[in-house]
N, C-alpha and C positions, 0 to 999 in steps of 0.2 A: 249518577247520584252524587251529591256533594258528600265529602268525607264525614262531616258531623252527622248527617242523617243516616248514612250507611253504618257508622259506628254505633249509633243509638239503636238501629234496627238489629244489629248483631248482638249487642248487649241484652236487648229485650229477649231475643231468641235464646241466648245462653241461659238467662234466668228461667225461662219456660222449661227448658230441658232439665235444668238442675232441680226444679220443682217436681217435674215428672219422675225423675229418678228417685225421689224420696217417697213417692206414692207406692203402695203395694201393687205388685203385678207389673206387667209391661216388659218390653224388651230393652234392657239397660245397655246392652252392647252397642246397639244402633245409636242410642242417645249419647253414649259416651264418645263414640267416634265422631258424631256431629259436633259435640262440644269441643273436641280437639281441633277439628277443622275450623270452627268459629274462632277459636283462640289464635290460630295461625292467621286468619283473615284480619283479626283485630290488630295484629302486629304492624299492619300497613297504615294504621291510623293512630299513632301514639299521642299526638297532640289533641285529637278529637276525643279520645278515650279519657285523657287527663281532664279536659274541659267538662266532660259529662260527669265524671266522678266528683270533681270540684263543685259543680252545680248541685249535684245530689246532696253533698255534704252541707253546702251553704244553705240550701232550702229545706234541709232535714226531711227529704223525701226519697223513696226508693227510685232507682234508675228507671224502672218500668213506667213510672208515672210522669216522667219528664217529657217535654216536647222540645223540638229544636229552638223554639222561641224562648223557653225557660233558660236554656243554656246560653244562647246568644245575648240575653239580657244581662248576664253576669260577666261578660267578657269586656 
């Protein structure tokens, strides 16, 4: 998988987990561990993460709503 697509997938999953942790109930320890693991994986794609965050800011949209095409259009 190309770095941009992989970083976008990881950021989307991180957002899902953070949302789940805010909801009542559920197993937060498992979610928290997965978030730490995702953050470690994201360290392998610093340029892709920066491009995704820049695109989200430029387009005024949450990361979860972006596609690789949105990000590549701004580069």
